[in-house]
PASEBA-1860 file (N, C-alpha, C; in nm, 3 decimals):
! residues 109
1> MLLSGPVA> -1.296/-0.196/-0.005/-1.273/-0.243/-0.144/-1.191/-0.369/-0.105 ~ -1.248/-0.466/-0.191/-1.199/-0.596/-0.149/-1.047/-0.605/-0.227 ~ -0.931/-0.689/-0.116/-0.814/-0.741/-0.209/-0.813/-0.854/-0.334 ~ -0.773/-0.826/-0.412/-0.712/-0.953/-0.538/-0.620/-1.020/-0.488 ~ -0.528/-1.024/-0.409/-0.400/-1.119/-0.328/-0.409/-1.151/-0.205 ~ -0.267/-1.189/-0.216/-0.272/-1.196/-0.032/-0.245/-1.099/0.049 ~ -0.260/-1.104/0.189/-0.225/-0.992/0.252/-0.097/-0.979/0.256 ~ 0.021/-0.832/0.272/0.107/-0.843/0.215/0.159/-0.739/0.352
9> TILLVGVD> 0.292/-0.770/0.407/0.303/-0.662/0.514/0.401/-0.603/0.453 ~ 0.360/-0.454/0.481/0.420/-0.344/0.364/0.504/-0.231/0.482 ~ 0.650/-0.248/0.434/0.755/-0.188/0.544/0.744/-0.045/0.492 ~ 0.683/0.038/0.600/0.695/0.212/0.519/0.822/0.252/0.583 ~ 0.901/0.313/0.510/1.058/0.380/0.565/1.041/0.525/0.524 ~ 1.076/0.594/0.591/1.057/0.744/0.582/0.927/0.798/0.575 ~ 0.801/0.748/0.569/0.703/0.789/0.575/0.616/0.859/0.627 ~ 0.565/1.012/0.628/0.524/1.133/0.691/0.405/1.040/0.756
17> LFFRGKLE> 0.351/1.072/0.877/0.221/1.013/0.954/0.086/1.092/0.858 ~ 0.117/1.138/0.813/-0.022/1.178/0.731/-0.019/1.105/0.627 ~ 0.101/1.077/0.528/0.106/1.002/0.397/0.060/0.849/0.462 ~ 0.105/0.823/0.576/0.068/0.704/0.606/-0.063/0.673/0.626 ~ -0.132/0.765/0.704/-0.302/0.716/0.719/-0.328/0.756/0.548 ~ -0.293/0.786/0.443/-0.388/0.789/0.353/-0.350/0.665/0.275 ~ -0.180/0.590/0.278/-0.169/0.436/0.236/-0.247/0.360/0.290 ~ -0.286/0.389/0.466/-0.364/0.294/0.519/-0.516/0.273/0.470
25> GLLAGHRL> -0.538/0.391/0.379/-0.707/0.386/0.325/-0.637/0.308/0.173 ~ -0.569/0.351/0.151/-0.547/0.297/-0.028/-0.496/0.146/0.021 ~ -0.471/0.089/0.116/-0.419/-0.076/0.104/-0.470/-0.109/0.227 ~ -0.625/-0.110/0.254/-0.675/-0.151/0.329/-0.685/-0.322/0.297 ~ -0.672/-0.408/0.448/-0.643/-0.544/0.424/-0.482/-0.557/0.439 ~ -0.422/-0.476/0.388/-0.269/-0.466/0.367/-0.222/-0.467/0.506 ~ -0.131/-0.487/0.586/-0.044/-0.521/0.720/0.066/-0.377/0.667 ~ 0.035/-0.246/0.714/0.120/-0.163/0.659/0.235/-0.145/0.847
33> VTTDSVDP> 0.382/-0.170/0.798/0.460/-0.183/0.960/0.562/-0.084/0.940 ~ 0.659/-0.039/1.054/0.754/0.022/1.020/0.877/-0.045/1.093 ~ 1.003/0.013/1.057/1.104/-0.052/1.103/1.147/-0.148/1.234 ~ 0.997/-0.055/1.337/1.051/-0.162/1.484/0.979/-0.307/1.452 ~ 0.933/-0.355/1.381/0.827/-0.429/1.324/0.928/-0.549/1.331 ~ 0.896/-0.678/1.373/0.933/-0.794/1.390/0.930/-0.909/1.286 ~ 0.870/-0.861/1.206/0.798/-0.955/1.084/0.857/-0.861/0.971 ~ 0.932/-1.020/0.888/0.989/-0.966/0.775/0.876/-0.867/0.652
41> PDLVLADI> 0.974/-0.796/0.621/0.851/-0.741/0.514/0.821/-0.821/0.383 ~ 0.723/-0.791/0.268/0.693/-0.840/0.155/0.742/-0.735/0.027 ~ 0.733/-0.646/0.065/0.748/-0.514/0.021/0.766/-0.383/0.101 ~ 0.879/-0.316/0.055/0.949/-0.187/0.134/0.843/-0.117/0.038 ~ 0.784/0.035/0.100/0.779/0.148/0.034/0.831/0.266/0.083 ~ 0.910/0.351/0.038/1.026/0.439/0.078/1.013/0.556/0.014 ~ 0.972/0.730/0.106/1.012/0.795/0.045/1.125/0.860/0.022 ~ 1.137/0.888/-0.112/1.257/0.922/-0.131/1.359/1.023/-0.093
49> ARVDALEV> 1.238/1.144/-0.045/1.283/1.242/0.017/1.342/1.254/0.158 ~ 1.336/1.100/0.235/1.352/1.164/0.365/1.405/1.019/0.442 ~ 1.533/0.985/0.320/1.581/0.854/0.338/1.690/0.845/0.231 ~ 1.820/0.778/0.293/1.924/0.725/0.187/1.921/0.611/0.072 ~ 1.868/0.615/-0.018/1.833/0.499/-0.112/1.923/0.404/-0.076 ~ 2.046/0.428/-0.108/2.170/0.330/-0.092/2.114/0.251/0.091 ~ 2.086/0.302/0.152/2.115/0.236/0.277/1.928/0.118/0.329 ~ 1.895/0.191/0.197/1.761/0.092/0.219/1.765/0.035/0.131
57> VDAWPDVP> 1.837/-0.015/-0.016/1.843/-0.135/-0.086/1.936/-0.192/-0.008 ~ 2.044/-0.135/0.076/2.129/-0.255/0.172/2.075/-0.327/0.238 ~ 1.971/-0.222/0.334/1.872/-0.290/0.411/1.826/-0.409/0.401 ~ 1.741/-0.401/0.270/1.592/-0.484/0.214/1.654/-0.543/0.079 ~ 1.771/-0.644/0.049/1.819/-0.683/-0.053/1.733/-0.789/-0.157 ~ 1.693/-0.819/-0.046/1.558/-0.931/-0.115/1.407/-0.927/-0.092 ~ 1.384/-0.848/-0.089/1.275/-0.768/-0.084/1.184/-0.637/-0.204 ~ 1.118/-0.662/-0.284/1.080/-0.551/-0.365/1.077/-0.416/-0.323
65> IVGFTNHT> 1.128/-0.291/-0.388/1.125/-0.169/-0.324/1.043/-0.042/-0.397 ~ 0.965/-0.009/-0.335/0.923/0.066/-0.435/0.952/0.277/-0.377 ~ 1.004/0.308/-0.441/1.069/0.438/-0.369/0.993/0.535/-0.469 ~ 0.938/0.661/-0.384/0.813/0.745/-0.422/0.877/0.896/-0.380 ~ 0.812/1.028/-0.439/0.838/1.127/-0.423/0.822/1.214/-0.514 ~ 0.814/1.345/-0.476/0.731/1.452/-0.540/0.798/1.457/-0.708 ~ 0.686/1.523/-0.783/0.754/1.542/-0.895/0.856/1.572/-0.944 ~ 0.889/1.677/-0.842/1.016/1.793/-0.876/1.125/1.753/-0.835
73> DKAGLQRA> 1.130/1.657/-0.752/1.228/1.561/-0.722/1.297/1.500/-0.795 ~ 1.369/1.573/-0.914/1.445/1.437/-1.018/1.598/1.430/-0.937 ~ 1.638/1.453/-0.876/1.746/1.423/-0.813/1.710/1.313/-0.730 ~ 1.659/1.278/-0.638/1.581/1.142/-0.591/1.483/1.073/-0.637 ~ 1.465/1.089/-0.743/1.430/0.992/-0.850/1.571/0.954/-0.903 ~ 1.638/1.005/-0.969/1.760/0.939/-1.009/1.812/0.861/-0.918 ~ 1.827/0.874/-0.778/1.933/0.844/-0.648/1.855/0.726/-0.653 ~ 1.717/0.685/-0.624/1.635/0.593/-0.623/1.700/0.447/-0.750
81> HTAGFDQV> 1.662/0.511/-0.866/1.669/0.413/-0.974/1.845/0.364/-0.995 ~ 1.928/0.454/-0.968/2.047/0.409/-0.980/2.100/0.299/-0.841 ~ 2.041/0.344/-0.726/2.013/0.279/-0.593/1.974/0.140/-0.597 ~ 1.895/0.106/-0.709/1.829/-0.020/-0.738/1.703/-0.049/-0.719 ~ 1.596/0.049/-0.680/1.498/0.015/-0.653/1.441/-0.088/-0.777 ~ 1.287/-0.134/-0.719/1.222/-0.205/-0.810/1.160/-0.130/-0.869 ~ 1.100/-0.050/-0.792/1.063/0.087/-0.904/1.014/0.243/-0.841 ~ 1.035/0.308/-0.915/1.048/0.392/-0.898/0.893/0.529/-0.933
89> IVKSALVE> 0.849/0.573/-0.823/0.736/0.687/-0.900/0.730/0.764/-0.810 ~ 0.625/0.873/-0.859/0.609/1.026/-0.826/0.502/1.033/-0.721 ~ 0.475/1.081/-0.604/0.366/1.019/-0.514/0.223/0.985/-0.584 ~ 0.214/1.095/-0.664/0.048/1.141/-0.684/0.077/0.969/-0.774 ~ 0.146/0.931/-0.864/0.112/0.794/-0.956/0.105/0.672/-0.806 ~ 0.174/0.695/-0.684/0.165/0.577/-0.607/0.007/0.604/-0.553 ~ -0.021/0.693/-0.513/-0.183/0.712/-0.466/-0.269/0.678/-0.589 ~ -0.227/0.660/-0.669/-0.344/0.592/-0.791/-0.337/0.488/-0.809
97> RAPQLVDE> -0.214/0.395/-0.805/-0.180/0.248/-0.828/-0.136/0.163/-0.692 ~ -0.149/0.259/-0.585/-0.100/0.125/-0.450/-0.138/0.023/-0.487 ~ -0.244/-0.029/-0.436/-0.329/-0.168/-0.511/-0.254/-0.271/-0.606 ~ -0.235/-0.194/-0.745/-0.203/-0.241/-0.839/-0.049/-0.282/-0.829 ~ 0.017/-0.186/-0.729/0.194/-0.221/-0.737/0.194/-0.316/-0.634 ~ 0.150/-0.332/-0.522/0.117/-0.421/-0.444/0.113/-0.544/-0.497 ~ -0.013/-0.559/-0.553/-0.058/-0.672/-0.690/0.080/-0.727/-0.744 ~ 0.129/-0.671/-0.787/0.263/-0.663/-0.924/0.366/-0.765/-0.837
105> LVPTS> 0.411/-0.667/-0.730/0.536/-0.710/-0.695/0.526/-0.792/-0.556 ~ 0.441/-0.827/-0.494/0.428/-0.903/-0.368/0.431/-1.016/-0.445 ~ 0.513/-1.115/-0.408/0.469/-1.283/-0.480/0.347/-1.344/-0.395 ~ 0.236/-1.409/-0.493/0.111/-1.479/-0.452/0.178/-1.582/-0.377 ~ 0.263/-1.693/-0.336/0.252/-1.809/-0.266/0.366/-1.799/-0.146
END
């Protein structure tokens, strides 16, 4: 799959190894990193069920944040909305729309 936009550095927060592998396939061409990376991210992807939403927002206040969780985690979705995530979606929607979300949220310059 060819990328339509620039290569983004995408920070994965609380993402398990299995889902990381899936994201690597969906976002081929982008650079996926974890919190031990020295490069500042262009976008943060956070598993709401595995992180504190407020801590994520506090840690990366100037970076677009997409939170995801299972469709049954209504409380988690609400926590991420309340914390100020830029996008909050269910995991299945992230799988369907990952490349488009990156294109929408990562600046082109």
